[in-house]
C-alpha positions, 0 to 999 in steps of 0.5 A: 703379775704376782710373785717375788722370791719371798713367795717361793715358800708358798710354791714349796708348800703347794709342791709338797702337797701335790706330790702326795696326790700323784693321780692329779697333774698340778703345775704353777705358771709363774712370772718369767723372772721366777721360773728358774728359782721356782724350779730350784725351789721345788725339784720335780714339780711342774713349772710353767710360764704365763706367755711366750713369744712366737719368734725363735729369737730376734729384735723383740725387746722384753719378750721371751722365746720358747727356748728361753723358757725351756732353758729356765726350766719351764715345761709348759706355757699359757697362751691367749689368756683373756687379759693378754687378748684384751690389754695386749690386743693379741689376735687369734692368729697371734695366739696360734703362732705362740702355741705352735712355737711352744709346741715345736720347742717341746713345751706343753700349752694351755690355750685360753678362750672365753667370751665377754659379758656383752657377748654372753648377754647377746646370746653369742657366747657359744659361737664367739668362743668356738670361733675363737678356738677354731682360729687359735688352735694349732696343729695337734702335736705328736706328744699326748696331752701336750695341748689343753684348752681352758675356757675362761669366761672373761666376766668371771675372772677375778670377779667372784662370779662363776658360770653356772654348771649348766653354762659350763657343760654347754660350753665344754660340749661345744668346745669338744665338738669343735676340737673333734671337727678340727683335729679328728678323733684326737680331739676327744683326748684334749683336756678341757679346763675351766677357769674363772673364780675357781676356789675351794668352795666350788671346785668339787661342783665344777669338777663334777661337770661333764667334759671338765677335765681340770681347772685353770686357777687364778687368785686361789693359786697364790696361797697353798691354803687356798689352792691345796683344797682345789687339788683335793677336790680334783683328786676326789672327782 
């Protein structure tokens, strides 16, 4: 819940820098009220949403459908972010329904999964996160690269703490195995993103980890000066 129209200058700056690195896919998922203005501010740059409702339409006051997001100019959406799973009590089946609705409408989807600190300290991180993925995963869409999975350890979001490279590699390997088991050979091509206090100082190290295909960046995406070095690290990886 960051951003008003005066922040669009930062978005323009990010978009300009991203265009200079065509070998890296870059997008910003902005608040729903800014989607249309963001699309106008940076023509041709990928703009996404932070959430979507599973229903096509109806009595869902305050919610936004996939068709509404498309109409505003979004081309992708995040679903299942830990903050929504926690604060809005979203269940795995809710997340799956949202992903299916978005994909059916033509939106790409970033599906988030991640464990709490208690689950990690109890030695249940791998089982918790792979169970979460299996229960949240939609059927694979026909469009290549329409689905990505973002691993975000909850204890590392906005805290400055980052999972070790060994922890990330272990989790991403488990997620890849789960994807292949659920989706068959197509599961090999689903992009796996890491999220959790990704910043310029650690991006290159994270991108070097096996099975890390990108990042879901939080606070560091709010300013071009913080985000562009992460794009650079991706381009060099």
